[in-house]
Residue frames relative to the residue before (quaternion, step in Angstrom):
aa qw qx qy qz dx dy dz
M 1.0000 0.0000 0.0000 0.0000 0.00 0.00 0.00
K 0.3483 -0.7343 0.5474 0.1996 3.60 -0.87 1.01
K 0.1611 -0.7736 0.6061 0.0902 3.56 -1.06 0.83
I 0.1288 -0.7717 0.6192 0.0672 3.56 -1.02 0.83
K 0.3698 -0.7230 0.5330 0.2377 3.58 -0.77 0.98
I 0.0673 -0.8024 0.5930 0.0054 3.55 -0.91 0.91
Y 0.1180 -0.7798 0.6127 0.0507 3.50 -1.10 0.81
Q 0.1739 -0.7610 0.6132 0.1207 3.57 -1.02 0.70
V 0.0246 -0.8177 0.5703 -0.0742 3.61 -0.70 1.12
D 0.3227 -0.6917 0.6086 0.2169 3.55 -1.07 0.81
A 0.1344 -0.8142 0.5625 0.0505 3.62 -0.53 1.15
F 0.7917 0.1767 -0.2123 0.5449 3.54 -1.13 0.73
A 0.5446 0.5968 -0.3941 0.4381 3.56 1.05 0.88
D 0.2159 -0.7677 0.5820 0.1591 3.60 -0.94 0.77
K 0.7583 0.1381 -0.1733 0.6131 3.54 1.32 0.32
L 0.6307 -0.5467 0.3849 0.3940 3.58 -1.16 0.50
F 0.7938 0.2754 -0.2439 0.4842 3.56 -1.28 0.55
S 0.6601 0.4015 -0.3666 0.5184 3.59 1.01 0.63
G 0.6897 0.4676 -0.3260 0.4466 3.62 -1.20 -0.05
N 0.5751 -0.5794 0.4390 0.3753 3.60 -1.10 -0.52
P 0.3093 -0.7677 0.5297 0.1854 3.59 -0.60 1.07
A 0.0393 -0.7675 0.6392 -0.0291 3.54 -1.08 0.95
A 0.3339 -0.6896 0.6111 0.1989 3.51 -1.29 0.67
V 0.1115 -0.7842 0.6089 0.0428 3.54 -1.12 0.80
C 0.0796 -0.8004 0.5940 0.0134 3.53 -0.67 1.09
I 0.1859 -0.7781 0.5936 0.0873 3.61 -0.65 1.10
L 0.0956 -0.8101 0.5783 -0.0120 3.53 -0.65 1.21
D 0.4364 -0.6775 0.5117 0.2978 3.59 -1.19 0.45
R 0.7632 -0.0064 -0.0095 0.6461 3.52 1.41 -0.38
W 0.5938 -0.5641 0.3979 0.4133 3.62 -1.12 0.36
I 0.2553 -0.7293 0.6240 0.1164 3.51 -1.22 0.83
N 0.7613 -0.3935 0.2810 0.4320 3.45 -1.42 0.20
E 0.5334 -0.6499 0.4436 0.3102 3.63 -0.89 0.89
G 0.6409 0.5368 -0.3262 0.4413 3.56 1.02 -0.80
I 0.6341 0.5059 -0.3220 0.4882 3.59 1.08 -0.72
M 0.6464 0.4972 -0.3492 0.4615 3.62 0.90 -0.73
Q 0.6574 0.4909 -0.3348 0.4634 3.61 0.94 -0.73
A 0.6366 0.5189 -0.3253 0.4687 3.59 1.05 -0.77
I 0.6139 0.5188 -0.3532 0.4787 3.65 1.01 -0.67
A 0.6536 0.5293 -0.3049 0.4468 3.61 0.90 -0.92
A 0.6556 0.4973 -0.2892 0.4891 3.54 1.06 -0.92
E 0.6650 0.4853 -0.3238 0.4663 3.63 0.93 -0.78
N 0.6253 0.5393 -0.3372 0.4521 3.55 1.03 -0.73
N 0.1051 -0.8372 0.5188 0.1374 3.57 1.16 -0.82
L 0.4361 0.6287 -0.5193 0.3807 3.61 0.87 0.90
A 0.6856 -0.4600 0.3356 0.4537 3.60 -1.20 0.26
E 0.7974 -0.0216 0.0543 0.6006 3.63 0.93 -0.91
T 0.1144 -0.6981 0.6994 0.1019 3.42 -1.46 0.59
A 0.2232 -0.7796 0.5758 0.1046 3.59 -0.75 1.02
F 0.1266 -0.7655 0.6256 0.0810 3.62 -0.96 0.79
V 0.0799 -0.8157 0.5717 -0.0373 3.55 -0.72 1.17
V 0.0646 -0.7672 0.6381 0.0091 3.56 -1.03 0.96
P 0.3585 -0.7360 0.5284 0.2249 3.61 -0.69 1.04
K 0.0436 0.7926 -0.6064 0.0474 3.60 -0.95 0.84
N 0.7973 -0.1626 0.0349 0.5802 3.51 -0.16 1.38
S 0.8053 -0.2699 0.1730 0.4986 3.64 -0.66 -0.94
I 0.6712 0.4496 -0.2921 0.5119 3.58 1.37 0.12
Y 0.3224 -0.7283 0.5684 0.2066 3.52 -1.36 0.01
E 0.3202 -0.7208 0.5862 0.1849 3.53 -0.85 0.98
I 0.0545 -0.8195 0.5701 -0.0186 3.61 -0.94 0.83
R 0.0107 -0.7411 0.6713 0.0051 3.54 -1.23 0.73
W 0.2045 -0.7753 0.5894 0.0986 3.58 -1.23 0.61
F 0.0729 -0.7837 0.6167 0.0133 3.55 -1.05 0.87
T 0.2917 -0.6729 0.6466 0.2096 3.55 -1.11 0.74
P 0.7014 -0.4092 0.3323 0.4798 3.66 -1.18 -0.11
A 0.7653 0.3840 -0.1861 0.4819 3.62 1.16 -0.62
V 0.8389 0.0533 0.0506 0.5393 3.61 0.84 -0.92
E 0.4659 -0.5875 0.5560 0.3587 3.54 -1.35 0.15
V 0.2079 -0.8014 0.5548 0.0819 3.61 -0.97 0.84
D 0.6407 -0.5835 0.3671 0.3379 3.50 -1.25 0.60
L 0.7993 -0.0038 0.1225 0.5883 3.50 0.97 -1.01
C 0.0784 0.7620 -0.6425 0.0203 3.61 -1.09 0.73
G 0.3761 -0.7670 0.4905 0.1722 3.46 -0.71 1.17
H 0.7261 0.4599 -0.2756 0.4305 3.56 0.70 -1.14
A 0.6702 0.4844 -0.3198 0.4624 3.61 1.00 -0.70
T 0.5927 0.5317 -0.3619 0.4848 3.60 1.19 -0.44
L 0.6174 0.5093 -0.3328 0.4987 3.57 1.02 -0.80
A 0.6590 0.5234 -0.3030 0.4471 3.63 0.88 -0.86
A 0.6471 0.5147 -0.3028 0.4740 3.53 1.07 -0.90
A 0.6581 0.4905 -0.3198 0.4733 3.62 0.94 -0.81
F 0.6022 0.5633 -0.3414 0.4510 3.60 1.06 -0.72
V 0.6515 0.5105 -0.3002 0.4741 3.59 0.95 -0.90
L 0.6680 0.4776 -0.3188 0.4733 3.61 0.89 -0.90
F 0.6878 0.4815 -0.2978 0.4544 3.66 0.87 -0.83
E 0.8218 0.3479 -0.1304 0.4320 3.51 0.64 -1.21
C 0.7737 0.3515 -0.1767 0.4965 3.57 1.11 -0.67
L 0.7841 0.3375 -0.1365 0.5026 3.54 1.05 -0.79
G 0.5405 -0.6953 0.3675 0.2990 3.63 1.20 0.29
Q 0.2153 0.7675 -0.5749 0.1846 3.62 0.98 0.62
K 0.2669 -0.8183 0.4932 0.1264 3.59 -0.68 1.17
E 0.6154 0.5427 -0.3436 0.4568 3.55 1.11 -0.71
P 0.4835 -0.6945 0.4377 0.3037 3.63 -0.99 0.69
E 0.7410 0.3023 -0.2120 0.5609 3.62 1.29 0.03
V 0.2253 -0.7424 0.6188 0.1234 3.51 -1.15 0.81
V 0.1892 -0.7678 0.6046 0.0959 3.57 -0.95 0.93
F 0.0965 -0.7687 0.6319 0.0241 3.56 -0.69 1.16
V 0.1463 -0.7439 0.6437 0.1047 3.54 -1.28 0.53
S 0.1200 -0.7886 0.6025 0.0275 3.56 -0.73 1.17
P 0.4584 -0.6843 0.4803 0.3015 3.61 -0.87 0.81
R 0.7205 0.4170 -0.2598 0.4893 3.59 1.13 -0.30
S 0.8101 0.2569 -0.1121 0.5149 3.63 1.09 -0.59
G 0.5676 -0.6345 0.3996 0.3400 3.60 1.19 0.26
E 0.7683 -0.3438 0.2939 0.4529 3.51 -1.33 -0.60
L 0.0262 -0.7731 0.6330 -0.0310 3.52 -0.96 1.03
R 0.1278 -0.8070 0.5741 0.0539 3.60 -0.87 0.93
V 0.1060 -0.7565 0.6428 0.0564 3.51 -1.18 0.70
F 0.0013 0.8002 -0.5996 -0.0158 3.66 -0.75 0.88
Q 0.3839 -0.7156 0.5515 0.1908 3.49 -1.29 0.65
K 0.0269 0.7536 -0.6550 0.0492 3.47 -1.12 0.93
G 0.8010 -0.1004 0.0097 0.5901 3.57 -0.19 1.27
K 0.7932 -0.2267 0.1926 0.5313 3.59 -0.78 -1.05
M 0.6240 0.5752 -0.3224 0.4194 3.53 1.26 -0.33
L 0.1848 -0.7205 0.6568 0.1238 3.48 -1.36 0.62
Y 0.1425 -0.8099 0.5665 0.0523 3.57 -0.89 0.90
L 0.3105 -0.7090 0.6100 0.1697 3.49 -0.87 1.07
D 0.1365 -0.7431 0.6499 0.0825 3.56 -1.03 0.87
F 0.0563 0.8421 -0.5188 0.1365 3.59 0.03 1.43
P 0.5420 -0.5974 0.4543 0.3781 3.56 -1.14 0.36
T 0.4992 -0.6421 0.4967 0.3028 3.63 -1.01 0.79
D 0.4605 -0.6677 0.5098 0.2868 3.58 -0.96 0.87
T 0.3418 -0.6823 0.6068 0.2224 3.50 -1.37 0.49
L 0.1145 -0.8395 0.5312 0.0036 3.59 -0.59 1.12
T 0.0961 -0.7640 0.6357 0.0550 3.53 -1.17 0.75
P 0.5892 -0.5912 0.4013 0.3772 3.61 -1.05 0.69
Y 0.1299 -0.7661 0.6204 0.1061 3.66 -1.02 0.68
H 0.2582 -0.8203 0.5006 0.0990 3.53 -0.79 1.05
G 0.5258 0.6537 -0.4051 0.3635 3.58 1.25 0.06
L 0.0338 0.8534 -0.5193 0.0309 3.52 0.84 0.97
D 0.6528 0.5250 -0.3409 0.4266 3.63 0.95 -0.75
Q 0.6167 0.5362 -0.3406 0.4649 3.57 1.13 -0.66
I 0.6459 0.5028 -0.3111 0.4829 3.60 1.08 -0.75
R 0.6175 0.5627 -0.3244 0.4437 3.56 1.04 -0.92
S 0.6482 0.5121 -0.3320 0.4555 3.58 0.98 -0.81
G 0.6928 0.4701 -0.2956 0.4600 3.64 1.12 -0.47
I 0.8043 0.2728 -0.1587 0.5034 3.57 1.02 -0.60
G 0.5125 -0.7078 0.3866 0.2949 3.59 1.20 -0.05
I 0.7226 0.3086 -0.2156 0.5798 3.59 1.33 0.01
Q 0.4916 -0.6569 0.4808 0.3092 3.63 -1.12 0.54
P 0.3391 -0.7316 0.5486 0.2210 3.58 -0.71 0.99
K 0.5170 -0.6159 0.4954 0.3286 3.59 -1.20 0.53
E 0.7675 -0.1005 0.1118 0.6231 3.57 1.04 -0.86
A 0.1434 -0.7875 0.5957 0.0657 3.52 -1.27 0.38
Y 0.1224 -0.7842 0.6043 0.0699 3.54 -1.25 0.53
R 0.2612 -0.7204 0.6122 0.1951 3.53 -1.28 0.28
G 0.1847 -0.7747 0.5991 0.0825 3.56 -0.85 1.12
K 0.7931 -0.2840 0.2277 0.4884 3.52 -1.29 -0.33
T 0.8354 0.0986 -0.0243 0.5401 3.56 0.86 -0.96
D 0.7829 0.3403 -0.1425 0.5010 3.63 1.12 -0.51
Y 0.3819 -0.6467 0.6070 0.2600 3.49 -1.43 0.25
I 0.1521 -0.7852 0.5981 0.0512 3.58 -1.00 0.77
A 0.0516 -0.7999 0.5978 0.0062 3.56 -0.66 1.16
I 0.2216 -0.7756 0.5813 0.1068 3.57 -0.92 0.97
V 0.0581 -0.7978 0.5999 0.0147 3.55 -0.78 1.07
D 0.7666 -0.4700 0.2388 0.3666 3.52 -1.43 0.31
S 0.8623 0.0381 0.0845 0.4978 3.57 0.76 -0.97
E 0.6432 -0.5033 0.4073 0.4088 3.54 -1.27 0.30
E 0.6439 0.5415 -0.3312 0.4272 3.51 0.96 -0.84
E 0.6177 0.5321 -0.3437 0.4660 3.62 1.09 -0.69
V 0.6336 0.5240 -0.3156 0.4737 3.58 0.99 -0.85
R 0.6907 0.5137 -0.2704 0.4312 3.57 0.81 -1.09
T 0.8083 0.3390 -0.1461 0.4587 3.60 0.82 -0.94
L 0.4459 0.7150 -0.4656 0.2706 3.60 1.15 -0.14
K 0.2847 -0.7597 0.5634 0.1561 3.59 -1.11 0.60
P 0.2434 -0.8207 0.4936 0.1532 3.56 -0.13 1.21
N 0.2661 -0.6916 0.6503 0.1674 3.46 -1.30 0.64
F 0.2456 -0.8283 0.4780 0.1584 3.57 0.04 1.24
Q 0.5835 0.5682 -0.3852 0.4340 3.62 1.02 -0.56
E 0.6908 0.4628 -0.2726 0.4841 3.63 0.92 -0.88
I 0.6539 0.4995 -0.3411 0.4546 3.58 0.91 -0.76
A 0.6160 0.5594 -0.3400 0.4382 3.63 1.09 -0.77
K 0.5822 0.5838 -0.3785 0.4208 3.65 1.15 -0.33
L 0.5566 0.5953 -0.4014 0.4180 3.63 1.19 -0.41
P 0.3380 -0.7799 0.4816 0.2136 3.60 -0.65 0.97
G 0.5491 0.5530 -0.4414 0.4448 3.55 0.34 1.29
R 0.7248 -0.4125 0.3073 0.4583 3.54 -1.32 -0.17
G 0.7883 -0.2466 0.1969 0.5282 3.59 0.90 -0.88
L 0.4680 -0.6550 0.5299 0.2667 3.49 -1.43 -0.13
I 0.1415 -0.7531 0.6367 0.0863 3.59 -0.94 0.95
V 0.1196 -0.7756 0.6174 0.0548 3.47 -1.01 0.93
T 0.0240 0.8569 -0.5069 0.0899 3.56 -0.55 1.08
A 0.0023 -0.7786 0.6275 0.0089 3.61 -1.26 0.43
K 0.6216 -0.4744 0.4461 0.4354 3.55 -1.29 0.13
G 0.3685 -0.7559 0.5006 0.2055 3.56 -0.96 0.86
N 0.5641 -0.5677 0.4871 0.3496 3.47 -1.40 0.26
D 0.7826 0.2138 -0.0729 0.5801 3.57 0.83 -1.10
A 0.7140 0.3407 -0.2283 0.5674 3.60 0.84 -0.89
D 0.6325 -0.5317 0.3961 0.4005 3.59 -1.23 0.39
F 0.8031 -0.0754 0.0385 0.5898 3.61 1.01 -0.72
V 0.2514 -0.7601 0.5864 0.1230 3.54 -1.19 0.52
S 0.0239 -0.8065 0.5906 0.0126 3.62 -1.16 0.36
R 0.0964 -0.7040 0.6867 0.1535 3.44 -1.55 0.09
F 0.1714 -0.8068 0.5600 0.0778 3.59 -1.06 0.64
F 0.0970 -0.7954 0.5982 -0.0102 3.54 -0.85 1.15
A 0.0552 0.8162 -0.5699 0.0774 3.56 -0.88 1.01
P 0.0128 0.8292 -0.5582 0.0256 3.58 0.62 1.04
Q 0.5683 0.6038 -0.3715 0.4176 3.56 1.22 -0.58
A 0.7440 0.3877 -0.1933 0.5087 3.54 1.14 -0.66
G 0.6043 -0.5803 0.3469 0.4217 3.63 1.33 0.16
I 0.6730 0.4476 -0.2948 0.5098 3.53 1.28 0.26
N 0.3214 -0.7813 0.4912 0.2124 3.56 -0.18 1.21
E 0.7675 -0.0921 0.0812 0.6291 3.62 0.88 -1.02
D 0.2946 -0.7556 0.5660 0.1482 3.52 -0.80 1.12
P 0.5013 -0.6977 0.4064 0.3111 3.63 -0.82 0.82
V 0.7552 -0.1131 0.0876 0.6397 3.52 1.06 -0.95
T 0.1307 -0.8289 0.5439 -0.0020 3.58 -0.64 1.19
G 0.2913 -0.7858 0.5211 0.1614 3.59 -0.18 1.30
S 0.6967 0.5049 -0.3003 0.4117 3.59 0.75 -1.01
A 0.5824 0.5807 -0.3811 0.4224 3.58 1.12 -0.62
H 0.6380 0.5513 -0.3341 0.4211 3.61 1.07 -0.59
T 0.5176 0.5684 -0.4515 0.4529 3.65 1.23 -0.06
S 0.6717 0.4295 -0.3072 0.5195 3.64 1.13 -0.29
L 0.6871 0.5114 -0.2915 0.4260 3.56 0.94 -0.77
I 0.6252 0.5818 -0.3277 0.4040 3.59 0.99 -0.87
P 0.7079 0.4469 -0.3083 0.4518 3.63 0.78 -0.86
I 0.5807 0.5782 -0.3501 0.4538 3.61 1.25 -0.61
W 0.7884 0.3632 -0.1959 0.4563 3.54 0.72 -1.09
W 0.5075 0.5996 -0.4146 0.4594 3.50 1.29 -0.13
K 0.6739 0.4707 -0.2897 0.4902 3.58 0.98 -0.89
K 0.7044 0.4820 -0.2821 0.4381 3.60 0.88 -0.91
L 0.7819 0.3454 -0.1836 0.4854 3.62 0.93 -0.81
G 0.3649 -0.7764 0.4456 0.2559 3.55 1.25 -0.31
K 0.6455 0.4737 -0.3523 0.4846 3.54 1.13 0.77
T 0.4271 -0.7305 0.4748 0.2421 3.58 -0.93 0.83
Q 0.7112 0.3639 -0.2414 0.5510 3.69 1.11 -0.51
L 0.0012 0.8207 -0.5619 0.1034 3.56 -0.61 1.24
T 0.2547 -0.6928 0.6480 0.1876 3.48 -1.30 0.57
A 0.0856 -0.7925 0.6038 0.0085 3.49 -1.19 0.85
E 0.0818 -0.7783 0.6186 0.0694 3.48 -1.27 0.47
Q 0.2190 -0.7548 0.5982 0.1563 3.55 -0.89 0.92
L 0.3431 -0.8033 0.4739 0.1110 3.54 -0.68 1.29
S 0.2417 0.7534 -0.5638 0.2368 3.60 0.79 0.99
V 0.6929 -0.4308 0.3359 0.4706 3.61 -1.24 0.00
R 0.7042 0.4389 -0.2629 0.4924 3.60 0.92 -0.90
G 0.2578 -0.8114 0.4856 0.1983 3.55 1.10 -0.71
G 0.0683 0.7960 -0.6003 0.0384 3.52 -1.25 0.53
K 0.2081 -0.7680 0.5939 0.1192 3.60 -1.09 0.70
L 0.0740 -0.8021 0.5926 0.0022 3.53 -0.93 0.91
S 0.2607 -0.7205 0.6231 0.1572 3.53 -1.24 0.69
C 0.1043 -0.8556 0.5061 -0.0299 3.50 -0.54 1.28
E 0.0024 -0.7856 0.6171 0.0444 3.57 -1.12 0.42
Y 0.3282 -0.7326 0.5769 0.1507 3.57 -1.04 0.98
R 0.0352 0.7919 -0.6059 0.0668 3.62 -0.76 1.08
N 0.6966 -0.4777 0.2592 0.4684 3.56 0.79 1.09
D 0.8507 -0.0591 0.0218 0.5218 3.59 -0.29 -1.13
R 0.7017 0.3751 -0.2583 0.5479 3.54 1.34 0.15
C 0.1617 -0.7533 0.6245 0.1275 3.56 -1.25 0.46
L 0.2037 -0.7284 0.6310 0.1724 3.56 -1.13 0.68
I 0.0530 -0.7941 0.6044 -0.0369 3.54 -0.84 1.10
G 0.0492 -0.8685 0.4909 -0.0485 3.54 -0.25 1.35
G 0.1670 0.7735 -0.6030 0.1009 3.53 -1.24 0.65
E 0.5065 -0.6009 0.5066 0.3546 3.54 -1.31 0.08
A 0.1552 -0.7538 0.6261 0.1256 3.54 -1.42 0.10
K 0.1566 -0.7733 0.6093 0.0795 3.54 -1.20 0.65
L 0.4113 -0.6983 0.5387 0.2302 3.58 -1.04 0.86
Y 0.1857 -0.7978 0.5670 0.0867 3.52 -0.81 1.09
M 0.8322 -0.0449 0.1243 0.5386 3.57 0.79 -1.03
I 0.0786 -0.7374 0.6652 0.0869 3.58 -1.27 0.59
G 0.1024 0.8071 -0.5729 0.0991 3.55 -0.89 0.98
E 0.3910 -0.6800 0.5543 0.2783 3.50 -1.33 -0.38
I 0.2678 -0.7207 0.6219 0.1489 3.59 -1.11 0.78
N 0.2381 -0.7546 0.5980 0.1275 3.57 -0.90 0.99
I 0.0875 -0.7867 0.6112 -0.0017 3.57 -0.68 1.19
E 0.2985 -0.7709 0.5295 0.1904 3.65 -0.46 1.11
């Protein structure tokens, strides 16, 4: 019987039971894609990251309970945390390579881990009525990124209290919908809905901030930004705009270490 080591980590969390939980499976080689998808479904977390060491880098793939995705920030942060804190990674930076998103770097600075991700490319989206049917309020403006739609609304209160219609949101032909506004304490706030990918609402979505950071850099005129995702679990992020790259920082906490038995 084959055994796979599995770690569960709360990412973008300064204490346990907050942030976004992710599973991390460290493999010595790639296994069947169907088995990886079955493991992710069994874990029933927003994301399971699978990592294979290759020379001085790590190949990485991400699965929701329903599908493989192009990019996942919080599970990448969780994977880097496992390599640093559990497996003795000595270098201050981990280099991941994704077959769908290319090279991704994570570096450690004190308690913080920082994702170094490519900045999303955004185009205006004019289907505001379609978005309104999904969130119940009229967005001021909207954009389409590589995988997600982004809707900007008037206030943090609107983001916090909106009532999503997941059936309507699922009709958007993309990974999901980000709803954002200028924050009261943080520079900006957001929520992320992805029923299309099997996740009605994600607690904290690192990859969504590759879309949010360039929007709020332009609106607020500052390259260093604080962000808060207003899910039930909640999460805080430290962000920096670097033209074609974004830094997305947060802490992580180890919840569990175990083994998966594969017959």
